[in-house]
mmCIF entry with sequence, helices, sheets and N, C-alpha, C, O atoms, coordinates in Angstrom:
data_MODEL
# 
_entry.id   MODEL 
# 
_entity.id                         1 
_entity.type                       polymer 
_entity.pdbx_number_of_molecules   1 
# 
_entity_poly.entity_id                      1 
_entity_poly.type                           'polypeptide(L)' 
_entity_poly.nstd_linkage                   no 
_entity_poly.nstd_monomer                   no 
_entity_poly.pdbx_seq_one_letter_code       
;(UNK)(UNK)(UNK)(UNK)(UNK)(UNK)(UNK)(UNK)(UNK)(UNK)(UNK)(UNK)(UNK)(UNK)(UNK)(UNK)
(UNK)(UNK)(UNK)(UNK)(UNK)(UNK)(UNK)(UNK)(UNK)(UNK)(UNK)(UNK)(UNK)(UNK)(UNK)(UNK)
(UNK)(UNK)(UNK)(UNK)(UNK)(UNK)(UNK)(UNK)(UNK)(UNK)(UNK)(UNK)(UNK)(UNK)
;
_entity_poly.pdbx_seq_one_letter_code_can   XXXXXXXXXXXXXXXXXXXXXXXXXXXXXXXXXXXXXXXXXXXXXX 
_entity_poly.pdbx_strand_id                 A 
# 
loop_
_entity_poly_seq.entity_id 
_entity_poly_seq.num 
_entity_poly_seq.mon_id 
_entity_poly_seq.hetero 
1 1  UNK n 
1 2  UNK n 
1 3  UNK n 
1 4  UNK n 
1 5  UNK n 
1 6  UNK n 
1 7  UNK n 
1 8  UNK n 
1 9  UNK n 
1 10 UNK n 
1 11 UNK n 
1 12 UNK n 
1 13 UNK n 
1 14 UNK n 
1 15 UNK n 
1 16 UNK n 
1 17 UNK n 
1 18 UNK n 
1 19 UNK n 
1 20 UNK n 
1 21 UNK n 
1 22 UNK n 
1 23 UNK n 
1 24 UNK n 
1 25 UNK n 
1 26 UNK n 
1 27 UNK n 
1 28 UNK n 
1 29 UNK n 
1 30 UNK n 
1 31 UNK n 
1 32 UNK n 
1 33 UNK n 
1 34 UNK n 
1 35 UNK n 
1 36 UNK n 
1 37 UNK n 
1 38 UNK n 
1 39 UNK n 
1 40 UNK n 
1 41 UNK n 
1 42 UNK n 
1 43 UNK n 
1 44 UNK n 
1 45 UNK n 
1 46 UNK n 
# 
_struct_asym.id          A 
_struct_asym.entity_id   1 
# 
loop_
_struct_conf.conf_type_id 
_struct_conf.id 
_struct_conf.pdbx_PDB_helix_id 
_struct_conf.beg_label_comp_id 
_struct_conf.beg_label_asym_id 
_struct_conf.beg_label_seq_id 
_struct_conf.pdbx_beg_PDB_ins_code 
_struct_conf.end_label_comp_id 
_struct_conf.end_label_asym_id 
_struct_conf.end_label_seq_id 
_struct_conf.pdbx_end_PDB_ins_code 
_struct_conf.beg_auth_comp_id 
_struct_conf.beg_auth_asym_id 
_struct_conf.beg_auth_seq_id 
_struct_conf.end_auth_comp_id 
_struct_conf.end_auth_asym_id 
_struct_conf.end_auth_seq_id 
_struct_conf.pdbx_PDB_helix_class 
_struct_conf.details 
_struct_conf.pdbx_PDB_helix_length 
HELX_P HELX_P1 AA1 UNK A 14 ? UNK A 22 ? UNK A 14 UNK A 22 1 ? 9  
HELX_P HELX_P2 AA2 UNK A 36 ? UNK A 45 ? UNK A 36 UNK A 45 1 ? 10 
# 
_struct_conf_type.id          HELX_P 
_struct_conf_type.criteria    ? 
_struct_conf_type.reference   ? 
# 
_struct_sheet.id               AA1 
_struct_sheet.type             ? 
_struct_sheet.number_strands   2 
_struct_sheet.details          ? 
# 
_struct_sheet_order.sheet_id     AA1 
_struct_sheet_order.range_id_1   1 
_struct_sheet_order.range_id_2   2 
_struct_sheet_order.offset       ? 
_struct_sheet_order.sense        parallel 
# 
loop_
_struct_sheet_range.sheet_id 
_struct_sheet_range.id 
_struct_sheet_range.beg_label_comp_id 
_struct_sheet_range.beg_label_asym_id 
_struct_sheet_range.beg_label_seq_id 
_struct_sheet_range.pdbx_beg_PDB_ins_code 
_struct_sheet_range.end_label_comp_id 
_struct_sheet_range.end_label_asym_id 
_struct_sheet_range.end_label_seq_id 
_struct_sheet_range.pdbx_end_PDB_ins_code 
_struct_sheet_range.beg_auth_comp_id 
_struct_sheet_range.beg_auth_asym_id 
_struct_sheet_range.beg_auth_seq_id 
_struct_sheet_range.end_auth_comp_id 
_struct_sheet_range.end_auth_asym_id 
_struct_sheet_range.end_auth_seq_id 
AA1 1 UNK A 5  ? UNK A 9  ? UNK A 5  UNK A 9  
AA1 2 UNK A 27 ? UNK A 31 ? UNK A 27 UNK A 31 
# 
loop_
_atom_site.group_PDB 
_atom_site.id 
_atom_site.type_symbol 
_atom_site.label_atom_id 
_atom_site.label_alt_id 
_atom_site.label_comp_id 
_atom_site.label_asym_id 
_atom_site.label_entity_id 
_atom_site.label_seq_id 
_atom_site.pdbx_PDB_ins_code 
_atom_site.Cartn_x 
_atom_site.Cartn_y 
_atom_site.Cartn_z 
_atom_site.occupancy 
_atom_site.B_iso_or_equiv 
_atom_site.pdbx_formal_charge 
_atom_site.auth_seq_id 
_atom_site.auth_comp_id 
_atom_site.auth_asym_id 
_atom_site.auth_atom_id 
_atom_site.pdbx_PDB_model_num 
ATOM 1   N N  . UNK A 1 1  ? 93.455 109.657 96.433  1.00 0.00 ? 1  UNK A N  1 
ATOM 2   C CA . UNK A 1 1  ? 94.706 109.553 97.239  1.00 0.00 ? 1  UNK A CA 1 
ATOM 3   C C  . UNK A 1 1  ? 95.292 108.252 97.164  1.00 0.00 ? 1  UNK A C  1 
ATOM 4   O O  . UNK A 1 1  ? 96.373 108.039 97.713  1.00 0.00 ? 1  UNK A O  1 
ATOM 5   N N  . UNK A 1 2  ? 94.646 107.309 96.500  1.00 0.00 ? 2  UNK A N  1 
ATOM 6   C CA . UNK A 1 2  ? 95.313 105.939 96.398  1.00 0.00 ? 2  UNK A CA 1 
ATOM 7   C C  . UNK A 1 2  ? 94.861 104.957 97.460  1.00 0.00 ? 2  UNK A C  1 
ATOM 8   O O  . UNK A 1 2  ? 95.394 103.851 97.543  1.00 0.00 ? 2  UNK A O  1 
ATOM 9   N N  . UNK A 1 3  ? 93.891 105.340 98.271  1.00 0.00 ? 3  UNK A N  1 
ATOM 10  C CA . UNK A 1 3  ? 93.451 104.406 99.364  1.00 0.00 ? 3  UNK A CA 1 
ATOM 11  C C  . UNK A 1 3  ? 92.652 103.315 98.691  1.00 0.00 ? 3  UNK A C  1 
ATOM 12  O O  . UNK A 1 3  ? 91.720 103.625 97.949  1.00 0.00 ? 3  UNK A O  1 
ATOM 13  N N  . UNK A 1 4  ? 92.988 101.976 98.926  1.00 0.00 ? 4  UNK A N  1 
ATOM 14  C CA . UNK A 1 4  ? 92.245 100.915 98.429  1.00 0.00 ? 4  UNK A CA 1 
ATOM 15  C C  . UNK A 1 4  ? 91.523 100.129 99.440  1.00 0.00 ? 4  UNK A C  1 
ATOM 16  O O  . UNK A 1 4  ? 90.632 99.359  99.082  1.00 0.00 ? 4  UNK A O  1 
ATOM 17  N N  . UNK A 1 5  ? 91.843 100.268 100.687 1.00 0.00 ? 5  UNK A N  1 
ATOM 18  C CA . UNK A 1 5  ? 91.154 99.510  101.763 1.00 0.00 ? 5  UNK A CA 1 
ATOM 19  C C  . UNK A 1 5  ? 91.051 100.399 103.016 1.00 0.00 ? 5  UNK A C  1 
ATOM 20  O O  . UNK A 1 5  ? 91.946 101.201 103.281 1.00 0.00 ? 5  UNK A O  1 
ATOM 21  N N  . UNK A 1 6  ? 90.007 100.264 103.749 1.00 0.00 ? 6  UNK A N  1 
ATOM 22  C CA . UNK A 1 6  ? 89.809 100.924 105.081 1.00 0.00 ? 6  UNK A CA 1 
ATOM 23  C C  . UNK A 1 6  ? 89.288 99.782  106.027 1.00 0.00 ? 6  UNK A C  1 
ATOM 24  O O  . UNK A 1 6  ? 88.393 99.003  105.699 1.00 0.00 ? 6  UNK A O  1 
ATOM 25  N N  . UNK A 1 7  ? 89.917 99.764  107.195 1.00 0.00 ? 7  UNK A N  1 
ATOM 26  C CA . UNK A 1 7  ? 89.505 98.909  108.281 1.00 0.00 ? 7  UNK A CA 1 
ATOM 27  C C  . UNK A 1 7  ? 88.817 99.690  109.337 1.00 0.00 ? 7  UNK A C  1 
ATOM 28  O O  . UNK A 1 7  ? 89.391 100.628 109.891 1.00 0.00 ? 7  UNK A O  1 
ATOM 29  N N  . UNK A 1 8  ? 87.637 99.346  109.626 1.00 0.00 ? 8  UNK A N  1 
ATOM 30  C CA . UNK A 1 8  ? 86.829 100.108 110.712 1.00 0.00 ? 8  UNK A CA 1 
ATOM 31  C C  . UNK A 1 8  ? 86.829 99.137  111.911 1.00 0.00 ? 8  UNK A C  1 
ATOM 32  O O  . UNK A 1 8  ? 86.550 97.946  111.769 1.00 0.00 ? 8  UNK A O  1 
ATOM 33  N N  . UNK A 1 9  ? 87.144 99.677  113.070 1.00 0.00 ? 9  UNK A N  1 
ATOM 34  C CA . UNK A 1 9  ? 87.260 98.847  114.359 1.00 0.00 ? 9  UNK A CA 1 
ATOM 35  C C  . UNK A 1 9  ? 86.022 99.299  115.264 1.00 0.00 ? 9  UNK A C  1 
ATOM 36  O O  . UNK A 1 9  ? 85.871 100.473 115.603 1.00 0.00 ? 9  UNK A O  1 
ATOM 37  N N  . UNK A 1 10 ? 85.248 98.385  115.586 1.00 0.00 ? 10 UNK A N  1 
ATOM 38  C CA . UNK A 1 10 ? 84.127 98.722  116.481 1.00 0.00 ? 10 UNK A CA 1 
ATOM 39  C C  . UNK A 1 10 ? 82.891 97.848  116.191 1.00 0.00 ? 10 UNK A C  1 
ATOM 40  O O  . UNK A 1 10 ? 82.881 97.111  115.205 1.00 0.00 ? 10 UNK A O  1 
ATOM 41  N N  . UNK A 1 11 ? 81.903 97.920  116.995 1.00 0.00 ? 11 UNK A N  1 
ATOM 42  C CA . UNK A 1 11 ? 80.751 96.981  116.887 1.00 0.00 ? 11 UNK A CA 1 
ATOM 43  C C  . UNK A 1 11 ? 79.765 97.391  115.815 1.00 0.00 ? 11 UNK A C  1 
ATOM 44  O O  . UNK A 1 11 ? 78.920 96.581  115.434 1.00 0.00 ? 11 UNK A O  1 
ATOM 45  N N  . UNK A 1 12 ? 79.832 98.570  115.327 1.00 0.00 ? 12 UNK A N  1 
ATOM 46  C CA . UNK A 1 12 ? 78.858 98.946  114.195 1.00 0.00 ? 12 UNK A CA 1 
ATOM 47  C C  . UNK A 1 12 ? 79.667 99.389  112.994 1.00 0.00 ? 12 UNK A C  1 
ATOM 48  O O  . UNK A 1 12 ? 80.861 99.661  113.125 1.00 0.00 ? 12 UNK A O  1 
ATOM 49  N N  . UNK A 1 13 ? 79.041 99.469  111.811 1.00 0.00 ? 13 UNK A N  1 
ATOM 50  C CA . UNK A 1 13 ? 79.683 99.769  110.614 1.00 0.00 ? 13 UNK A CA 1 
ATOM 51  C C  . UNK A 1 13 ? 79.220 101.180 110.153 1.00 0.00 ? 13 UNK A C  1 
ATOM 52  O O  . UNK A 1 13 ? 78.897 101.341 108.976 1.00 0.00 ? 13 UNK A O  1 
ATOM 53  N N  . UNK A 1 14 ? 79.177 102.157 111.000 1.00 0.00 ? 14 UNK A N  1 
ATOM 54  C CA . UNK A 1 14 ? 78.640 103.402 110.665 1.00 0.00 ? 14 UNK A CA 1 
ATOM 55  C C  . UNK A 1 14 ? 79.597 104.193 109.734 1.00 0.00 ? 14 UNK A C  1 
ATOM 56  O O  . UNK A 1 14 ? 79.161 104.856 108.793 1.00 0.00 ? 14 UNK A O  1 
ATOM 57  N N  . UNK A 1 15 ? 80.824 104.108 110.008 1.00 0.00 ? 15 UNK A N  1 
ATOM 58  C CA . UNK A 1 15 ? 81.793 104.815 109.100 1.00 0.00 ? 15 UNK A CA 1 
ATOM 59  C C  . UNK A 1 15 ? 81.909 104.126 107.767 1.00 0.00 ? 15 UNK A C  1 
ATOM 60  O O  . UNK A 1 15 ? 82.099 104.802 106.756 1.00 0.00 ? 15 UNK A O  1 
ATOM 61  N N  . UNK A 1 16 ? 81.805 102.813 107.710 1.00 0.00 ? 16 UNK A N  1 
ATOM 62  C CA . UNK A 1 16 ? 81.825 102.111 106.510 1.00 0.00 ? 16 UNK A CA 1 
ATOM 63  C C  . UNK A 1 16 ? 80.720 102.519 105.602 1.00 0.00 ? 16 UNK A C  1 
ATOM 64  O O  . UNK A 1 16 ? 80.919 102.651 104.395 1.00 0.00 ? 16 UNK A O  1 
ATOM 65  N N  . UNK A 1 17 ? 79.575 102.718 106.145 1.00 0.00 ? 17 UNK A N  1 
ATOM 66  C CA . UNK A 1 17 ? 78.335 103.172 105.382 1.00 0.00 ? 17 UNK A CA 1 
ATOM 67  C C  . UNK A 1 17 ? 78.537 104.476 104.767 1.00 0.00 ? 17 UNK A C  1 
ATOM 68  O O  . UNK A 1 17 ? 78.158 104.688 103.615 1.00 0.00 ? 17 UNK A O  1 
ATOM 69  N N  . UNK A 1 18 ? 79.127 105.377 105.489 1.00 0.00 ? 18 UNK A N  1 
ATOM 70  C CA . UNK A 1 18 ? 79.448 106.757 104.970 1.00 0.00 ? 18 UNK A CA 1 
ATOM 71  C C  . UNK A 1 18 ? 80.505 106.794 103.927 1.00 0.00 ? 18 UNK A C  1 
ATOM 72  O O  . UNK A 1 18 ? 80.433 107.560 102.967 1.00 0.00 ? 18 UNK A O  1 
ATOM 73  N N  . UNK A 1 19 ? 81.541 105.919 104.127 1.00 0.00 ? 19 UNK A N  1 
ATOM 74  C CA . UNK A 1 19 ? 82.560 105.817 103.084 1.00 0.00 ? 19 UNK A CA 1 
ATOM 75  C C  . UNK A 1 19 ? 82.022 105.150 101.735 1.00 0.00 ? 19 UNK A C  1 
ATOM 76  O O  . UNK A 1 19 ? 82.375 105.528 100.618 1.00 0.00 ? 19 UNK A O  1 
ATOM 77  N N  . UNK A 1 20 ? 81.218 104.222 101.955 1.00 0.00 ? 20 UNK A N  1 
ATOM 78  C CA . UNK A 1 20 ? 80.664 103.524 100.768 1.00 0.00 ? 20 UNK A CA 1 
ATOM 79  C C  . UNK A 1 20 ? 79.801 104.539 99.926  1.00 0.00 ? 20 UNK A C  1 
ATOM 80  O O  . UNK A 1 20 ? 79.790 104.432 98.699  1.00 0.00 ? 20 UNK A O  1 
ATOM 81  N N  . UNK A 1 21 ? 79.124 105.458 100.524 1.00 0.00 ? 21 UNK A N  1 
ATOM 82  C CA . UNK A 1 21 ? 78.383 106.503 99.833  1.00 0.00 ? 21 UNK A CA 1 
ATOM 83  C C  . UNK A 1 21 ? 79.273 107.396 99.006  1.00 0.00 ? 21 UNK A C  1 
ATOM 84  O O  . UNK A 1 21 ? 78.900 107.848 97.924  1.00 0.00 ? 21 UNK A O  1 
ATOM 85  N N  . UNK A 1 22 ? 80.428 107.636 99.519  1.00 0.00 ? 22 UNK A N  1 
ATOM 86  C CA . UNK A 1 22 ? 81.308 108.625 98.875  1.00 0.00 ? 22 UNK A CA 1 
ATOM 87  C C  . UNK A 1 22 ? 82.208 107.944 97.778  1.00 0.00 ? 22 UNK A C  1 
ATOM 88  O O  . UNK A 1 22 ? 82.499 108.551 96.747  1.00 0.00 ? 22 UNK A O  1 
ATOM 89  N N  . UNK A 1 23 ? 82.633 106.682 98.028  1.00 0.00 ? 23 UNK A N  1 
ATOM 90  C CA . UNK A 1 23 ? 83.457 106.022 97.079  1.00 0.00 ? 23 UNK A CA 1 
ATOM 91  C C  . UNK A 1 23 ? 83.252 104.503 97.126  1.00 0.00 ? 23 UNK A C  1 
ATOM 92  O O  . UNK A 1 23 ? 83.750 103.865 98.054  1.00 0.00 ? 23 UNK A O  1 
ATOM 93  N N  . UNK A 1 24 ? 82.574 103.927 96.211  1.00 0.00 ? 24 UNK A N  1 
ATOM 94  C CA . UNK A 1 24 ? 82.350 102.513 96.222  1.00 0.00 ? 24 UNK A CA 1 
ATOM 95  C C  . UNK A 1 24 ? 83.538 101.684 95.781  1.00 0.00 ? 24 UNK A C  1 
ATOM 96  O O  . UNK A 1 24 ? 83.479 100.458 95.879  1.00 0.00 ? 24 UNK A O  1 
ATOM 97  N N  . UNK A 1 25 ? 84.597 102.278 95.309  1.00 0.00 ? 25 UNK A N  1 
ATOM 98  C CA . UNK A 1 25 ? 85.783 101.504 94.923  1.00 0.00 ? 25 UNK A CA 1 
ATOM 99  C C  . UNK A 1 25 ? 86.641 101.066 96.092  1.00 0.00 ? 25 UNK A C  1 
ATOM 100 O O  . UNK A 1 25 ? 87.457 100.155 95.959  1.00 0.00 ? 25 UNK A O  1 
ATOM 101 N N  . UNK A 1 26 ? 86.461 101.712 97.246  1.00 0.00 ? 26 UNK A N  1 
ATOM 102 C CA . UNK A 1 26 ? 87.278 101.444 98.426  1.00 0.00 ? 26 UNK A CA 1 
ATOM 103 C C  . UNK A 1 26 ? 86.839 100.140 99.033  1.00 0.00 ? 26 UNK A C  1 
ATOM 104 O O  . UNK A 1 26 ? 85.632 99.968  99.199  1.00 0.00 ? 26 UNK A O  1 
ATOM 105 N N  . UNK A 1 27 ? 87.662 99.238  99.369  1.00 0.00 ? 27 UNK A N  1 
ATOM 106 C CA . UNK A 1 27 ? 87.459 97.955  100.047 1.00 0.00 ? 27 UNK A CA 1 
ATOM 107 C C  . UNK A 1 27 ? 87.212 98.227  101.527 1.00 0.00 ? 27 UNK A C  1 
ATOM 108 O O  . UNK A 1 27 ? 88.088 98.799  102.175 1.00 0.00 ? 27 UNK A O  1 
ATOM 109 N N  . UNK A 1 28 ? 86.057 97.847  102.103 1.00 0.00 ? 28 UNK A N  1 
ATOM 110 C CA . UNK A 1 28 ? 85.807 98.110  103.433 1.00 0.00 ? 28 UNK A CA 1 
ATOM 111 C C  . UNK A 1 28 ? 85.901 96.811  104.303 1.00 0.00 ? 28 UNK A C  1 
ATOM 112 O O  . UNK A 1 28 ? 85.325 95.791  103.926 1.00 0.00 ? 28 UNK A O  1 
ATOM 113 N N  . UNK A 1 29 ? 86.566 96.841  105.373 1.00 0.00 ? 29 UNK A N  1 
ATOM 114 C CA . UNK A 1 29 ? 86.757 95.725  106.214 1.00 0.00 ? 29 UNK A CA 1 
ATOM 115 C C  . UNK A 1 29 ? 86.353 96.138  107.664 1.00 0.00 ? 29 UNK A C  1 
ATOM 116 O O  . UNK A 1 29 ? 86.541 97.294  108.042 1.00 0.00 ? 29 UNK A O  1 
ATOM 117 N N  . UNK A 1 30 ? 85.824 95.238  108.436 1.00 0.00 ? 30 UNK A N  1 
ATOM 118 C CA . UNK A 1 30 ? 85.359 95.604  109.842 1.00 0.00 ? 30 UNK A CA 1 
ATOM 119 C C  . UNK A 1 30 ? 85.913 94.622  110.816 1.00 0.00 ? 30 UNK A C  1 
ATOM 120 O O  . UNK A 1 30 ? 85.881 93.416  110.570 1.00 0.00 ? 30 UNK A O  1 
ATOM 121 N N  . UNK A 1 31 ? 86.450 95.132  111.978 1.00 0.00 ? 31 UNK A N  1 
ATOM 122 C CA . UNK A 1 31 ? 86.857 94.242  113.085 1.00 0.00 ? 31 UNK A CA 1 
ATOM 123 C C  . UNK A 1 31 ? 85.862 94.567  114.174 1.00 0.00 ? 31 UNK A C  1 
ATOM 124 O O  . UNK A 1 31 ? 85.842 95.669  114.722 1.00 0.00 ? 31 UNK A O  1 
ATOM 125 N N  . UNK A 1 32 ? 85.031 93.570  114.476 1.00 0.00 ? 32 UNK A N  1 
ATOM 126 C CA . UNK A 1 32 ? 83.943 93.747  115.497 1.00 0.00 ? 32 UNK A CA 1 
ATOM 127 C C  . UNK A 1 32 ? 83.911 92.767  116.571 1.00 0.00 ? 32 UNK A C  1 
ATOM 128 O O  . UNK A 1 32 ? 83.220 92.999  117.563 1.00 0.00 ? 32 UNK A O  1 
ATOM 129 N N  . UNK A 1 33 ? 84.639 91.618  116.468 1.00 0.00 ? 33 UNK A N  1 
ATOM 130 C CA . UNK A 1 33 ? 84.555 90.642  117.494 1.00 0.00 ? 33 UNK A CA 1 
ATOM 131 C C  . UNK A 1 33 ? 85.937 89.883  117.535 1.00 0.00 ? 33 UNK A C  1 
ATOM 132 O O  . UNK A 1 33 ? 86.881 90.292  116.858 1.00 0.00 ? 33 UNK A O  1 
ATOM 133 N N  . UNK A 1 34 ? 86.034 88.832  118.296 1.00 0.00 ? 34 UNK A N  1 
ATOM 134 C CA . UNK A 1 34 ? 87.275 88.101  118.470 1.00 0.00 ? 34 UNK A CA 1 
ATOM 135 C C  . UNK A 1 34 ? 87.786 87.433  117.248 1.00 0.00 ? 34 UNK A C  1 
ATOM 136 O O  . UNK A 1 34 ? 89.001 87.265  117.148 1.00 0.00 ? 34 UNK A O  1 
ATOM 137 N N  . UNK A 1 35 ? 87.013 87.046  116.338 1.00 0.00 ? 35 UNK A N  1 
ATOM 138 C CA . UNK A 1 35 ? 87.392 86.296  115.112 1.00 0.00 ? 35 UNK A CA 1 
ATOM 139 C C  . UNK A 1 35 ? 87.707 87.277  113.933 1.00 0.00 ? 35 UNK A C  1 
ATOM 140 O O  . UNK A 1 35 ? 88.352 86.894  112.957 1.00 0.00 ? 35 UNK A O  1 
ATOM 141 N N  . UNK A 1 36 ? 87.235 88.548  114.051 1.00 0.00 ? 36 UNK A N  1 
ATOM 142 C CA . UNK A 1 36 ? 87.407 89.492  112.984 1.00 0.00 ? 36 UNK A CA 1 
ATOM 143 C C  . UNK A 1 36 ? 88.831 89.817  112.663 1.00 0.00 ? 36 UNK A C  1 
ATOM 144 O O  . UNK A 1 36 ? 89.159 89.889  111.479 1.00 0.00 ? 36 UNK A O  1 
ATOM 145 N N  . UNK A 1 37 ? 89.759 90.032  113.668 1.00 0.00 ? 37 UNK A N  1 
ATOM 146 C CA . UNK A 1 37 ? 91.110 90.445  113.314 1.00 0.00 ? 37 UNK A CA 1 
ATOM 147 C C  . UNK A 1 37 ? 91.802 89.447  112.412 1.00 0.00 ? 37 UNK A C  1 
ATOM 148 O O  . UNK A 1 37 ? 92.530 89.856  111.507 1.00 0.00 ? 37 UNK A O  1 
ATOM 149 N N  . UNK A 1 38 ? 91.612 88.202  112.610 1.00 0.00 ? 38 UNK A N  1 
ATOM 150 C CA . UNK A 1 38 ? 92.206 87.184  111.749 1.00 0.00 ? 38 UNK A CA 1 
ATOM 151 C C  . UNK A 1 38 ? 91.688 87.243  110.408 1.00 0.00 ? 38 UNK A C  1 
ATOM 152 O O  . UNK A 1 38 ? 92.463 87.198  109.453 1.00 0.00 ? 38 UNK A O  1 
ATOM 153 N N  . UNK A 1 39 ? 90.299 87.351  110.238 1.00 0.00 ? 39 UNK A N  1 
ATOM 154 C CA . UNK A 1 39 ? 89.686 87.389  108.951 1.00 0.00 ? 39 UNK A CA 1 
ATOM 155 C C  . UNK A 1 39 ? 90.095 88.662  108.200 1.00 0.00 ? 39 UNK A C  1 
ATOM 156 O O  . UNK A 1 39 ? 90.274 88.607  106.984 1.00 0.00 ? 39 UNK A O  1 
ATOM 157 N N  . UNK A 1 40 ? 90.240 89.737  108.840 1.00 0.00 ? 40 UNK A N  1 
ATOM 158 C CA . UNK A 1 40 ? 90.579 91.027  108.200 1.00 0.00 ? 40 UNK A CA 1 
ATOM 159 C C  . UNK A 1 40 ? 92.040 90.924  107.842 1.00 0.00 ? 40 UNK A C  1 
ATOM 160 O O  . UNK A 1 40 ? 92.380 91.380  106.750 1.00 0.00 ? 40 UNK A O  1 
ATOM 161 N N  . UNK A 1 41 ? 92.943 90.382  108.629 1.00 0.00 ? 41 UNK A N  1 
ATOM 162 C CA . UNK A 1 41 ? 94.344 90.284  108.211 1.00 0.00 ? 41 UNK A CA 1 
ATOM 163 C C  . UNK A 1 41 ? 94.450 89.387  107.002 1.00 0.00 ? 41 UNK A C  1 
ATOM 164 O O  . UNK A 1 41 ? 95.175 89.700  106.057 1.00 0.00 ? 41 UNK A O  1 
ATOM 165 N N  . UNK A 1 42 ? 93.762 88.313  107.017 1.00 0.00 ? 42 UNK A N  1 
ATOM 166 C CA . UNK A 1 42 ? 93.837 87.356  105.818 1.00 0.00 ? 42 UNK A CA 1 
ATOM 167 C C  . UNK A 1 42 ? 93.285 88.052  104.564 1.00 0.00 ? 42 UNK A C  1 
ATOM 168 O O  . UNK A 1 42 ? 93.795 87.822  103.468 1.00 0.00 ? 42 UNK A O  1 
ATOM 169 N N  . UNK A 1 43 ? 92.254 88.900  104.705 1.00 0.00 ? 43 UNK A N  1 
ATOM 170 C CA . UNK A 1 43 ? 91.695 89.525  103.536 1.00 0.00 ? 43 UNK A CA 1 
ATOM 171 C C  . UNK A 1 43 ? 92.672 90.612  103.013 1.00 0.00 ? 43 UNK A C  1 
ATOM 172 O O  . UNK A 1 43 ? 92.761 90.825  101.804 1.00 0.00 ? 43 UNK A O  1 
ATOM 173 N N  . UNK A 1 44 ? 93.388 91.285  103.907 1.00 0.00 ? 44 UNK A N  1 
ATOM 174 C CA . UNK A 1 44 ? 94.346 92.202  103.469 1.00 0.00 ? 44 UNK A CA 1 
ATOM 175 C C  . UNK A 1 44 ? 95.602 91.588  102.847 1.00 0.00 ? 44 UNK A C  1 
ATOM 176 O O  . UNK A 1 44 ? 96.255 92.167  101.979 1.00 0.00 ? 44 UNK A O  1 
ATOM 177 N N  . UNK A 1 45 ? 95.888 90.441  103.317 1.00 0.00 ? 45 UNK A N  1 
ATOM 178 C CA . UNK A 1 45 ? 97.171 89.770  102.788 1.00 0.00 ? 45 UNK A CA 1 
ATOM 179 C C  . UNK A 1 45 ? 96.838 88.990  101.566 1.00 0.00 ? 45 UNK A C  1 
ATOM 180 O O  . UNK A 1 45 ? 97.774 88.672  100.832 1.00 0.00 ? 45 UNK A O  1 
ATOM 181 N N  . UNK A 1 46 ? 95.636 88.643  101.253 1.00 0.00 ? 46 UNK A N  1 
ATOM 182 C CA . UNK A 1 46 ? 95.284 87.793  100.216 1.00 0.00 ? 46 UNK A CA 1 
ATOM 183 C C  . UNK A 1 46 ? 94.736 88.380  99.061  1.00 0.00 ? 46 UNK A C  1 
ATOM 184 O O  . UNK A 1 46 ? 94.405 87.675  98.107  1.00 0.00 ? 46 UNK A O  1 
# 
């Protein structure tokens, strides 16, 4: 479907693990603490 990146929000990476099993080409990012949103935004823009 053209999805290149998925952002999971929460303290664990459960969904990221499931997604990785089904499609390793998708870029997985996680927001889990106060610093994570900035890092994730930078990764998506860069």
